[in-house]
C-alpha positions as CSV (number, residue, x, y, z in Angstrom):
1,X,-1.7,17.4,-12.7
2,X,1.3,16.0,-11.9
3,X,2.1,14.0,-8.4
4,X,4.5,16.8,-7.2
5,X,2.1,19.5,-7.8
6,X,-1.3,17.1,-6.1
7,X,1.2,16.9,-3.2
8,X,1.9,20.4,-3.3
9,X,-1.6,21.6,-3.4
10,X,-3.2,19.1,-0.7
11,X,-0.5,20.2,2.2
12,X,-0.5,23.6,1.0
13,X,-4.8,23.3,1.8
14,X,-4.6,22.0,4.8
15,X,-1.6,24.9,5.8
16,X,-4.6,27.0,5.2
17,X,-6.7,25.7,7.7
18,X,-4.0,26.3,10.4
19,X,-2.6,23.0,10.1
20,X,1.8,22.3,10.6
21,X,3.3,20.1,7.8
22,X,5.2,18.2,9.8
23,X,8.0,15.5,8.0
24,X,7.1,12.2,6.9
25,X,8.1,8.8,9.2
26,X,10.5,6.9,8.0
27,X,9.4,3.4,6.1
28,X,11.1,1.4,9.2
29,X,9.9,2.7,12.3
30,X,13.0,2.0,14.7
31,X,10.7,2.4,17.7
32,X,8.1,0.3,16.6
33,X,8.5,-3.4,16.5
34,X,5.5,-4.6,15.9
35,X,5.1,-3.8,12.4
36,X,8.0,-4.3,9.4
37,X,7.4,-1.2,7.5
38,X,5.1,2.3,7.9
39,X,1.4,1.3,6.8
40,X,-0.7,4.3,7.4
41,X,0.6,7.9,8.0
42,X,-1.4,8.0,11.7
43,X,1.4,5.0,13.2
44,X,4.0,7.2,13.8
45,X,1.1,9.7,15.9
46,X,-0.4,7.0,18.1
47,X,0.6,7.7,21.4
48,X,-0.5,11.4,20.6
49,X,-4.2,10.2,19.0
50,X,-4.4,8.6,23.2
51,X,-3.2,12.1,24.1
52,X,0.0,12.6,24.0
53,X,0.9,16.1,23.4
54,X,2.7,16.5,20.3
55,X,5.1,19.2,19.3
56,X,3.2,20.5,16.6
57,X,0.1,21.4,18.2
58,X,-2.7,19.4,17.4
59,X,-3.5,20.4,13.5
60,X,-1.2,18.5,11.5
61,X,-0.4,17.2,7.6
62,X,1.8,15.7,5.8
63,X,2.3,12.9,3.2
64,X,3.9,9.6,4.4
65,X,5.9,7.2,2.2
66,X,4.1,3.9,2.8
67,X,4.4,0.0,1.9
68,X,2.1,-2.7,2.7
69,X,3.1,-6.0,1.9
70,X,0.2,-7.5,2.2
71,X,-1.0,-6.0,-1.4
72,X,1.7,-7.5,-3.3
73,X,0.0,-10.5,-4.4
74,X,-2.6,-8.1,-5.8
75,X,-0.1,-6.0,-7.5
76,X,-0.7,-6.3,-11.4
77,X,-4.0,-4.6,-11.8
78,X,-4.9,-1.3,-12.6
79,X,-4.9,0.0,-9.3
80,X,-2.6,-1.9,-6.0
81,X,0.8,-1.1,-5.0
82,X,3.1,-2.1,-2.3
83,X,4.4,1.2,-2.2
84,X,2.4,4.9,-2.4
85,X,1.8,7.5,-0.2
86,X,-0.8,8.7,1.7
87,X,-2.1,12.2,2.4
88,X,-2.7,12.6,5.6
89,X,-4.4,14.9,7.9
90,X,-5.0,15.0,11.7
91,X,-7.0,16.7,14.3
92,X,-5.2,15.4,17.3
93,X,-8.4,16.3,19.9
94,X,-9.5,19.6,17.9
95,X,-11.8,19.6,15.1
96,X,-13.8,16.5,14.3
97,X,-16.3,15.8,11.6
98,X,-17.9,18.9,11.2
99,X,-15.3,20.5,10.3
100,X,-12.9,17.3,8.1
101,X,-16.1,16.4,5.6
102,X,-16.7,20.0,4.7
103,X,-12.8,20.5,4.2
104,X,-12.3,17.4,2.1
105,X,-15.3,18.0,0.6
106,X,-14.0,21.2,-0.7
107,X,-10.4,20.0,-1.2
108,X,-11.8,17.2,-3.8
109,X,-14.4,19.4,-5.4
110,X,-12.9,23.1,-5.7
111,X,-8.8,22.4,-5.2
112,X,-9.1,19.2,-7.6
113,X,-12.2,20.2,-9.6
114,X,-13.5,16.6,-9.6
115,X,-16.8,16.8,-11.0
116,X,-19.8,16.3,-8.1
117,X,-22.1,13.8,-10.3
118,X,-18.8,11.1,-10.2
119,X,-18.3,11.5,-6.1
120,X,-19.9,9.3,-4.1
121,X,-20.0,8.8,-0.3
122,X,-20.0,5.7,2.3
123,X,-20.5,6.1,5.8
124,X,-21.2,3.6,8.9
125,X,-24.4,1.9,9.6
126,X,-23.4,0.8,12.5
127,X,-23.2,-2.4,14.9
128,X,-24.0,-4.0,18.3
129,X,-21.7,-1.9,19.7
130,X,-21.4,1.3,17.8
131,X,-24.3,3.3,16.4
132,X,-25.1,4.6,12.9
133,X,-22.8,7.4,11.9
134,X,-25.5,9.8,11.9
135,X,-23.5,12.9,11.9
136,X,-21.6,12.3,9.3
137,X,-25.0,11.8,7.2
138,X,-26.0,14.9,8.1
139,X,-22.9,16.6,7.7
140,X,-23.0,15.1,4.1
141,X,-26.9,15.9,3.5
142,X,-26.0,19.8,4.1
143,X,-23.2,19.9,1.5
144,X,-26.1,18.7,-0.8
145,X,-25.1,15.0,-1.2
146,X,-28.2,13.5,-2.6
147,X,-29.6,10.6,-1.3
148,X,-28.7,8.2,-4.0
149,X,-24.7,9.1,-4.0
150,X,-24.5,7.9,-0.1
151,X,-23.8,4.5,0.6
152,X,-23.9,2.7,4.2
153,X,-21.6,-0.2,5.4
154,X,-21.0,-1.7,8.2
155,X,-17.6,-2.8,9.6
156,X,-16.2,-4.6,6.8
157,X,-15.5,-1.9,4.9
158,X,-16.6,1.3,7.2
159,X,-14.5,0.9,10.8
160,X,-11.2,1.5,10.4
161,X,-8.6,0.3,13.2
162,X,-4.5,-1.3,12.1
163,X,-6.1,-4.7,12.9
164,X,-9.5,-4.7,11.6
165,X,-13.2,-4.7,13.1
166,X,-14.1,-4.0,16.5
167,X,-14.4,-7.5,17.6
168,X,-10.7,-8.1,16.1
169,X,-9.4,-5.2,17.8
170,X,-6.5,-6.6,20.9
171,X,-6.4,-4.4,24.2
172,X,-5.7,-1.2,24.0
173,X,-6.0,-0.8,20.0
174,X,-7.8,2.6,18.8
175,X,-10.4,2.6,16.0
176,X,-13.6,4.0,15.3
177,X,-16.1,4.8,12.5
178,X,-14.4,6.1,8.8
179,X,-16.6,8.0,6.1
180,X,-14.8,7.8,3.0
181,X,-15.0,9.5,-1.2
182,X,-15.2,7.5,-4.4
183,X,-15.0,8.0,-7.9
184,X,-17.0,6.6,-10.5
185,X,-15.1,5.7,-13.8
186,X,-18.0,5.5,-15.7
187,X,-16.6,4.3,-19.2
188,X,-15.9,0.7,-16.8
189,X,-18.9,-1.4,-16.8
190,X,-20.3,-3.3,-14.1
191,X,-19.1,-6.9,-14.6
192,X,-22.2,-9.2,-13.2
193,X,-19.7,-11.5,-11.2
194,X,-19.2,-9.3,-8.3
195,X,-23.0,-9.1,-7.7
196,X,-25.9,-8.0,-9.3
197,X,-25.7,-4.0,-8.8
198,X,-22.4,-2.2,-8.8
199,X,-21.8,0.2,-5.7
200,X,-19.0,1.9,-4.2
201,X,-17.5,-1.0,-2.3
202,X,-18.0,-3.4,-5.7
203,X,-14.8,-4.8,-6.6
204,X,-15.2,-4.5,-10.7
205,X,-13.3,-1.8,-10.6
206,X,-15.6,1.3,-11.4
207,X,-15.2,3.0,-8.2
208,X,-12.4,3.5,-7.1
209,X,-11.4,4.4,-3.0
210,X,-10.1,8.6,-3.3
211,X,-10.4,9.8,0.3
212,X,-10.7,8.6,3.5
213,X,-12.2,10.2,7.1
214,X,-11.5,8.1,10.2
215,X,-13.2,9.3,13.3
216,X,-10.8,7.5,16.0
217,X,-12.2,7.9,19.1
218,X,-12.9,4.6,20.6
219,X,-10.6,2.1,22.5
220,X,-10.7,-1.3,23.2
221,X,-10.6,-2.2,26.9
222,X,-11.6,-4.8,28.9
223,X,-12.8,-6.3,25.4
224,X,-15.5,-3.9,25.0
225,X,-15.3,0.5,23.0
226,X,-14.8,2.9,25.1
227,X,-14.3,6.5,24.0
228,X,-11.2,8.2,24.4
229,X,-11.3,11.3,26.1
230,X,-10.0,12.9,23.1
231,X,-11.6,12.4,19.7
232,X,-9.6,12.7,16.5
233,X,-9.1,12.9,12.9
234,X,-7.2,10.5,10.9
235,X,-7.6,11.5,7.2
236,X,-5.9,9.1,4.9
237,X,-6.1,9.7,0.5
238,X,-4.0,7.8,-1.7
239,X,-2.0,10.4,-4.1
240,X,-1.6,7.9,-6.9
241,X,-5.4,7.1,-6.9
242,X,-6.2,10.8,-6.6
243,X,-4.3,11.5,-9.6
244,X,-6.2,8.7,-11.5
245,X,-9.0,10.1,-10.4
246,X,-8.3,13.9,-12.0
247,X,-7.0,12.3,-15.2
248,X,-9.9,10.0,-15.1
249,X,-8.6,7.0,-16.0
250,X,-8.6,4.2,-13.8
251,X,-5.0,3.0,-14.2
252,X,-2.4,4.6,-11.8
253,X,0.8,3.4,-13.7
254,X,-0.8,5.6,-16.7
255,X,-0.5,8.4,-13.9
256,X,3.4,10.7,-14.1
257,X,4.3,9.0,-10.7
258,X,4.8,5.6,-12.8
259,X,4.3,6.3,-16.6
260,X,8.1,7.1,-17.3
261,X,9.3,3.9,-15.4
262,X,6.5,1.7,-17.8
263,X,7.6,3.7,-20.6
264,X,11.5,2.7,-19.7
265,X,10.7,-0.7,-19.3
266,X,9.0,-0.6,-22.7
267,X,11.7,0.1,-24.2
268,X,14.6,-2.7,-22.2
269,X,12.2,-5.4,-23.4
270,X,10.6,-4.2,-26.4
271,X,6.7,-5.2,-25.0
272,X,3.8,-2.6,-25.2
273,X,1.7,-1.8,-22.0
274,X,-1.3,-1.5,-24.6
275,X,-0.6,-5.5,-25.0
276,X,-3.0,-7.0,-22.2
277,X,-0.8,-9.8,-21.6
278,X,2.2,-7.8,-21.0
279,X,0.7,-5.3,-18.8
280,X,0.4,-7.3,-15.0
281,X,4.2,-8.2,-15.4
282,X,5.4,-4.3,-16.4
283,X,2.5,-3.3,-13.3
284,X,4.9,-5.8,-11.1
285,X,8.4,-5.0,-12.2
286,X,7.7,-1.1,-11.8
287,X,5.9,-1.3,-8.3
288,X,8.9,-3.6,-7.2
289,X,11.7,-1.9,-7.8
290,X,10.1,1.8,-6.7
291,X,9.5,-0.3,-3.3
292,X,12.8,-1.7,-3.2
293,X,14.0,2.0,-3.9
294,X,12.4,3.5,-1.4
295,X,13.2,0.4,0.9
296,X,17.0,1.0,-0.3
297,X,16.7,4.4,0.9
298,X,15.5,3.9,4.2
299,X,19.0,1.4,4.8
300,X,17.7,-2.1,4.1
301,X,19.7,-4.5,2.6
302,X,18.4,-8.0,1.3
303,X,18.8,-11.1,3.2
304,X,16.6,-13.8,4.3
305,X,15.0,-11.8,7.5
306,X,12.5,-9.4,8.2
307,X,12.5,-6.0,5.9
308,X,15.3,-7.3,4.2
309,X,13.7,-10.5,3.5
310,X,10.9,-8.0,1.6
311,X,13.7,-6.5,-0.2
312,X,14.7,-9.7,-1.9
313,X,11.3,-10.9,-2.6
314,X,10.6,-7.7,-4.5
315,X,13.9,-8.0,-6.4
316,X,13.4,-11.5,-6.9
317,X,10.0,-11.3,-8.3
318,X,10.5,-8.3,-10.7
319,X,13.9,-10.5,-12.1
320,X,11.4,-13.4,-12.8
321,X,8.4,-10.7,-14.3
322,X,11.2,-9.4,-16.3
323,X,13.1,-12.5,-17.2
324,X,9.6,-13.9,-18.4
325,X,9.3,-10.6,-20.6
326,X,12.9,-10.0,-22.4
327,X,13.9,-14.0,-22.1
328,X,17.1,-13.0,-19.9
329,X,18.4,-11.1,-16.9
330,X,20.6,-8.2,-17.2
331,X,21.5,-6.0,-14.0
332,X,21.9,-3.3,-16.5
333,X,18.3,-2.7,-17.6
334,X,17.1,-2.4,-13.8
335,X,19.7,-0.1,-13.7
336,X,18.1,2.4,-16.3
337,X,14.9,1.6,-14.4
338,X,16.1,2.8,-11.2
339,X,17.5,6.5,-13.3
340,X,13.3,6.4,-14.3
341,X,12.4,5.9,-10.4
342,X,14.6,8.5,-9.5
343,X,13.9,11.0,-11.9
344,X,10.3,11.5,-11.0
345,X,11.1,11.7,-7.0
346,X,14.4,13.6,-7.3
347,X,12.9,16.8,-5.9
348,X,11.0,15.4,-3.3
349,X,12.8,12.2,-1.8
350,X,16.1,11.0,-3.8
351,X,18.6,13.2,-4.3
352,X,21.3,11.6,-5.3
353,X,21.3,8.3,-6.6
354,X,22.3,6.4,-3.1
355,X,23.3,2.8,-3.2
356,X,20.0,1.7,-5.6
357,X,21.2,0.6,-8.7
358,X,24.3,-1.0,-6.9
359,X,22.0,-2.9,-4.1
360,X,19.6,-3.9,-6.7
361,X,22.5,-5.1,-9.3
362,X,24.1,-7.1,-7.2
363,X,20.6,-9.3,-5.4
364,X,19.4,-9.6,-9.2
365,X,23.0,-10.9,-10.1
366,X,22.6,-13.4,-7.6
367,X,19.2,-14.8,-8.7
368,X,20.3,-14.9,-11.7
369,X,23.0,-17.7,-11.8
370,X,19.9,-20.0,-9.8
371,X,17.5,-18.8,-11.5
372,X,17.4,-21.2,-14.9
373,X,18.5,-24.0,-12.9
374,X,15.3,-23.7,-10.2
375,X,13.1,-22.8,-13.1
376,X,14.3,-26.6,-14.9
377,X,13.6,-28.0,-11.6
378,X,10.3,-26.2,-10.4
379,X,8.6,-30.0,-10.8
380,X,11.6,-32.0,-9.7
381,X,12.9,-30.7,-6.0
382,X,10.3,-29.5,-2.7
383,X,9.8,-25.8,-2.9
384,X,11.9,-26.5,0.0
385,X,14.9,-27.0,-1.9
386,X,14.0,-24.4,-4.2
387,X,14.2,-21.8,-1.2
388,X,17.0,-23.2,0.1
389,X,19.9,-24.3,-2.8
390,X,18.5,-21.6,-5.6
391,X,17.3,-18.7,-3.5
392,X,13.5,-18.8,-4.9
393,X,10.9,-16.9,-1.9
394,X,8.7,-19.4,-1.0
395,X,5.5,-16.8,-1.9
396,X,7.5,-16.9,-5.7
397,X,7.4,-20.8,-5.9
398,X,3.6,-20.4,-4.8
399,X,3.0,-18.2,-7.5
400,X,4.5,-20.5,-9.8
401,X,2.9,-23.2,-8.6
402,X,-0.3,-21.9,-9.0
403,X,0.6,-20.4,-12.7
404,X,1.3,-23.8,-13.9
405,X,-1.7,-25.5,-12.2
406,X,0.1,-27.2,-9.7
407,X,-0.8,-28.0,-6.0
408,X,1.5,-25.9,-3.3
409,X,1.4,-27.5,0.0
410,X,3.0,-24.7,2.6
411,X,2.5,-27.2,5.4
412,X,5.4,-29.3,3.8
413,X,7.6,-26.7,3.5
414,X,6.9,-25.4,7.1
415,X,7.8,-28.6,8.1
416,X,11.2,-28.9,6.1
417,X,12.1,-25.1,7.1
418,X,11.8,-26.4,10.9
419,X,13.3,-29.7,10.3
420,X,16.5,-28.0,8.6
421,X,16.1,-25.4,11.8
422,X,16.6,-28.0,14.0
423,X,19.3,-30.2,12.0
424,X,21.6,-26.8,11.8
425,X,20.9,-26.3,15.9
426,X,22.3,-29.6,16.2
427,X,25.3,-29.6,14.4
428,X,26.1,-26.6,16.0
429,X,26.0,-28.1,19.0
430,X,27.6,-30.8,17.7
431,X,30.6,-28.5,16.7
432,X,30.2,-27.0,20.5
433,X,30.9,-29.9,22.6
434,X,33.3,-31.2,20.3
């Protein structure tokens, strides 16, 4: 099954459950200054989860392109990406647990034909402010899920809000308990360094979360959780991760949403993905350039501020990895990678090349002019000088320091950065007075 087929199958399934398919939101929300990017499907729907009517009704579904910058350092393993698609369905005060959990179980077992014996369930175990989710447990058991396939977790794992656990939620934030489905990759052996016993939320890689049904029914008011007037369902399922489960392969980069990009990078560099020493760099290039294309399609251009800085950081990190693999930087190589990305998404998101190739090529050309000099001076000048004079994003310098076993002092960088800002302001004021 291809990513495009899976996306359509999911939307059709919830359309059959009387959901309205809505358009995905832009990656950059103009009316939400609280965040740089859309990182989940529910983000644009918060007013409606709080009770405001939605023009398309109370049952909604879509596939939402998302970007999570907090995962950037994790990219390089077989499952983390900065850009991904989130399959979502929502109930705005309409149905609740007894409909949602059987529906999503039906989808993964009958529509996707995932083996039931490889699926495991997580349920909220409760804490001081919210009781154990006995209702979800009862529903799962009615679906004949055995006790050895149901696991209970606390607020760190089975509570969802945009800001974290109930104690971390600010005033006005909404959230609630969630219940997930994990897929087991039987061929992956448990690594004891992650604990004596393996379980669905173990970090060893044996299990992968593929669905998350969040029951948004609480709001933080006066330091306490209070029930919302309406009980909502906010479902999210990673498209790439579901594909990995369908393929019974834990590597999302081997799905059709990444593999053509990977093959193009292999051709360009002459390095094989099958060679473990190349794998992390190839994954980073594939993910970062894909994320860059989606950002550029949303009107973002490289800069040193906000969304533009993230785009610059993604392109320049991918550039460094390419140089490490190939030995040199050629903007034309990245144009070939962009072509592979466009080909994957041409029927769903990209009707033409837009300015992707031009913007990425210009940014790589800028960085290539200073990259070699900066690398030679890595241990000779301060991280701030690398940032200011050679265009090295601070996070990239920190990564390079770590690779070389060097001590990185972020507080010292901040001091130099603030000092430079103050000096710039003083010089600007002097010029005005003069």
